[in-house]
C-alpha positions, 0 to 999 in steps of 0.5 A: 500500500502507499507509504501512508497506509503502513502505520496504525490504524492502517496495520489493523485487520479491520482496515485491511478488510475494509479497503479490500471490500470497498475496492471489490465493490468499486470494481462491481459498481459498473455491473461487471468485475473485469480482470483489468480491475482485479489487476489494478487493485493488486497494483495499488494495494499490495498484499503480503504473500502470506495474506493473499489467500485470505484477501482473495476470499474477502475480495471475492465475497465482497465483489458479488454486489455493491450493497454495503459499500457505504458501511466500509467507507464509514469505517475507514472514515472513522479510522482516519478522522481529519486525515484527508491526505490518506483518504485522498490516497484511497480515493486515488486508488479507487479511481485507478480501479474504476478506469482500469477497463478503459471506461467510466460508468455512471454507476462508478461515478455515483459510487465514488461520489458517495464515498467522497461524501462519506470521507467528507472530502470537498467537492473540489477534491473530488472534481480534481481527482475525477479530472485526472483520471476521467478523460472527458472530465474537464479539469479546473486548474484552481481545483487541481491546485486546491485554491480559489480564483480570488487568492493572491498569485503568490499564495497560489504559487506557494500551494503549487510548489508544496504540491510539487514537493509532495507529489514528486516521483523521486520523493515517492521512490524514496518512500518505497511506495509500489511502482504503480503508486509512483506512476500515479504520482508522475501523472499527478505532477504533470497535472499540477504543473499544467494547472499552474502554467494555466493560472500563471498565463491567465494572470499575466495575460 
């Protein structure tokens, strides 16, 4: 799992089961769990070899239908409280699973929107994630940087620089995160820099 997901409460069995079940139900949100979605789960959420058999049982049971996903999302939300950074990491993994088959189904959109609501993530955070993963979702550069158009350019620049530091692949590699997580950070960094270029160009136009 991501580096943030290696310390309590992330090491608890309850958390592991909740993440596996929520991911399985995400894969089922469009009505069909594909091989690509299962592979996407394994890419982002690494399970130790000795736990794979148990994880497979949980995944296969949970993927039978979408029912109950809200309860798992609520459990995760309670575990992390106000730690929206980790919750956004989890949402990123769920988006990765949703897009693994190359399409974004309305059922998947409704599922992810509800999970984001349960996680108490701002609408801007959800739109930012969606614009990065869904090809036809037009990104708002201010949403991407988590800022507003009325903020001074200096504050926006500071927010951009912080996001670059947090998302730089070299930093992710140093933290020892899975290869797929590094790829996601590379994609995130491209979007962050593109958003800053857009905002900066508007300010100097």
